[in-house]
N, C-alpha and C positions, 0 to 999 in steps of 0.2 A: 127136567121140567122147566118150561118157560115161565119167567116171573110174570105175575099178573100186572096189568097196567095200573098206574097210580090213580087214585080217586081224583075227581075234579078238585081244584084248589079250594073252592068254597065249601067242600065237604071235609076238609082236613081239620082235625082237632088240634088246637094250639097246645104246645107243651113248653113252658117257660124254663129255660136252663141258664143258670148263672155260672159264669166261667171267669177265670183269670185271663187277661189278654195275652196272646202269645201263640207261637207256632204249635203248641201241644193241642190246639183246637183243630188241627189239620184234618183228622178223620171226620169231625163234625162238618167242617166246611165242604169237604168232598161229598158227604152224604146229603147235605143241603143242595149242592150244585147238581148232583147226579140224580136227585129225586128218590134216594134210598129211604129217607124218612117218609116221604109222601106215599111210597108204595105200602107202607104200614098204616097209612091213614092219619099221619100226624104232621104238623108243621112245627119245627123246632125254632123257637124264638130265643136268640141269645142276648144276654145282658152281661157286659163286662163289669167285674167288681173292682173297686179300688183296693180292697184288702180283705183278709179272711174274716174279720169281725163283721163287716157288712154282709159278706156272703153267707156265713153260717147263721147269724141272727135272723136274717131275712128268710133263709130257707126254713129254719125251725119255726118261725112265726107265720109261715104259710104264704109268703109273698112270691115265692118261686116254687116250681114243682120239683126240679132236679138241680143238683150242683155237681159239677166236675171239680172236685176238691181233693186236697191231700187227705188221705185216709186218717192221718193223725188228727186232723181237725174234728173228724167224727168221734174218735175216741175221747178227745179232750172234752168236748161238750157233753158227751154222754156220761163221762165220769166226773162231771162237776169241776173240771179243770180249764174250762173255756176262758177266753180273754174277756168276755162281756156277758152280762145277764140277758135273758130272753123273756119275752112276755109269756110264751108257751113253754111247757116243760119239754126239754129235748127228748125226742123219740125217733132217732134216725136209724136208718139201715143202709148198708152198702149192698149194691146189687150187681156190680161188675167192677173189674179192675181197670187198668189203663196203661200205666207206665211206671218206671222206677224213679220218676221225679226229674230225670236229666239234670241232677244237681251238681253244681260246681262251686267251689269257694274261690272267689275272684278278688284280687287286690289291685289297687292303683299301681302305676308303673314303679313307684318307689318301693313297693312291698314285693320282695323277691321270694320270700318263703313264709310259712305260717309263723315261724318264730319271730319274724319281723313285726308281728302284730302286737307284741308286748308294748303296753302303754298307748295303744292306738284305739280307734273307734270302729266297731263293726256294726252293721245294721241288719235288722230283721223285719219281717212283716208284723208279727205279734210275738210277744215274749213267751207265751205259754202254749202256742199251737203251731201247726204247719211244720216248717223245716228249721225252726229255731234250734231244736234239740240236736239236729244234725250238725249245725254250726258249732254248738257248744261241745259236742263230742269230738269233732275233728280238731278243734283247738286243744281239748284236753289230751287227745292222743299225741299231739305235738308238744306236750309239756306245759301248756299254758293253763293257769287257773283262772276262774272267773274274775278274781280280783286283779288280774294282770291286764285287763282291757275293759273298755267301756262299750255298752250295748245301747243302741238307740232304735226305737221303732220308726220305720220309714215307709210303711205301706207295702203294696204288692210289688211284684218283680219289676214292672215297668217303672214305677216310681223309684225303686232302689237303684235300678240301672242308671236312670237320669241323675240321681244324686251321686252315684259313684263316679260317673263321668266328670261331674263338677267338683270332685274330691271333697264332698261334704262328709264322706266317711272314707275309711281306709280299705274296707273289704266288706263283702256281703255274699250271700248265697244267690247264685243266678241259675237260670234254667235255659236249656237250649231253645232258641238260637242265640240268646244273649251272651253266652260264653264265646260264641264265634264272633259276635260283634266286638266283644271285649278284646280278644286276641288281635283282631284286625286293627283295633284302636290303640294297641300298645300296652294294654293292661295284662296282668298275669293270672293265669289259671293256676291256683296254688294246689288244688286237690279236686279230683272227681270222687264224689261220695260212693258211687257204685264200685270203683276200684278198691275201696276200703272194705265195703260191706259184702260185696258179691251179690246179695239180694237186698232189695229195699222196695217196699210198695209205696209209690208216690201217689199219682192221681188215681181217683176211683169215681164211680158213679154212686151218688148218695141221694136219698130222699127221705121223706117222713114215712114211717111205717104204715100209718093209716091211709095216706094218699096212695101208696103202692097197693095196699090191699083193696082199695076202692077202684083203682085204675090199672089192673094188671096188664091189660091189652096195651096201654100206653107205654108202660115200662118195657114190655117185651118188644114193642115196635121201635122204641128208642135204641135198645141193645142191638137189634138186628140191623138197623140203619147205621149205627156207629161201626159195627164190625164190618159191614159191607164197605164203608168208607175206608176203614183201616186196611182191609184186604187190597183195595185198589192202590192205596198209598204204598203198600209194601211190594207191589208188583212192579218190577223194574221197567216193564214195557210202558208203564204210564208215568214214568218219571217226569217227562217234559210237561205233561198236563198238570201233574201235581205241583211242580215248581212254579208254573205260571199262576196257578190258583193261590199258592202261598204268597206270591208277590202281589197279587191283587189285593189280598187282605193286609199285607205288610209292604206297602209300596216303597218304603225306604230301603228295602232289601235288594241287593244286586243279584244278577243271575248266578254269580260265583258263590255268594253266601247261601242262596237258595239251594244250590247243588250240595254244598257242604252240610247244610241242615238236613237235607234229604238223606245223605249218607249216614249222618249221626242218628237220625230218628228211625231209620229202617234197618240199621245194623244189629249186631248181636246184643247191644245194650240199649236198643231203641224201644219203640212201642212193644208192649207184650202181645204176642200173637193172639188173635181172637178176644183181646181185652180180658183175658182170664186173670183171676186174682192169684197173685204170687204168695202162697201161704208162708213160705220161708221169709219173704220180704215183709209180710205183716208181722211175723215174730220179731223181726229186727225193729220195726216201729214200736211195738209194744215194749221191747226191752229198753229202748231209749226213753219212752214215756215213763216206764217204771223207775228209771234212774233219775230223770230230770223233772218230771211232772210234780206239781204241787196243788193240793195237798198230796203227799206221797201215797201211792197205791201200787200194789204188785199186780201187774197185768200179764197174763200168760196165754189166754185163749184166743187164737188167731181168727176164729170164726164166730165169736160172740155176737157181733153185730152184722154178720154177713148172712143174708138170706139167699141161697143159691138157686131157689126154685125158679125165679124169673129168668135168670141167666140160662139155666138148663133148658127151659121151655123155649126161649128165644132161639138158642143155638140149634136145638133139635128141629124146630120148625123151619129154620133157615136152611139147614142141611137137606131136609126133605123137599124143599122147593128148588134146590139147585139141579 
């Protein structure tokens, strides 16, 4: 079946989406550029966030419709373990998956192994959310106790990358393509999280429960557009287009790094096909939060905050239209 034409621009309903800056927004950029969101009657308006506190508190308080965020952030704020207080009571849901986080522990050139971080300073976005627990766990697995190193809050991945280059800290968790930037700049990738865990749910689509219930068409249109953008990204025939678009959004990136990023993000440990939630990956996130989160809580239900209805409806309608 041929896809129906996109509505006129002035008929599109805006959907505000707050994201971390970086290449993991690639499917969104493609969906915007190719009109995949517009076909669903929506205009996705992106806002970059400086850190997870800004992202989650403003999502919860209704200033944004959707967040592409670490699923751990959702669990943290829903379980009363968030980094900051909110005006509104958190009532978030996850409606789609995304990726495994593309997480790597990266150190300055002088740091050759994780054990070299003893007595050094590592940086995180926030101490109680996001990927901080992955950092703590990787260091623990390497034999380091929390008393062996210093932790500093340094903002989102872009801010941490800039600080790492200036050697303000000795190591941090980075996300592709920042790991590629790091290797090319002589820094050391000490560990890839996915090689340790096998499964890890990183980015997800999240929103407020009431907003989703009041706007199911918008949620489903967002999912369809995102998945269409992801499908094109994962199609090798469109690699040149995808890399050119990536460089448009990240102009400091060379052709070579764009190609390396494409290989990493579309490979076996890249974006999750169809943006499906990785249940085993969610279990890993919950296990880490159960161990490191405070106040301490045991969390075991991987679908507690996941409402699959929007995703199923969106995917089924998309398949029927193909």
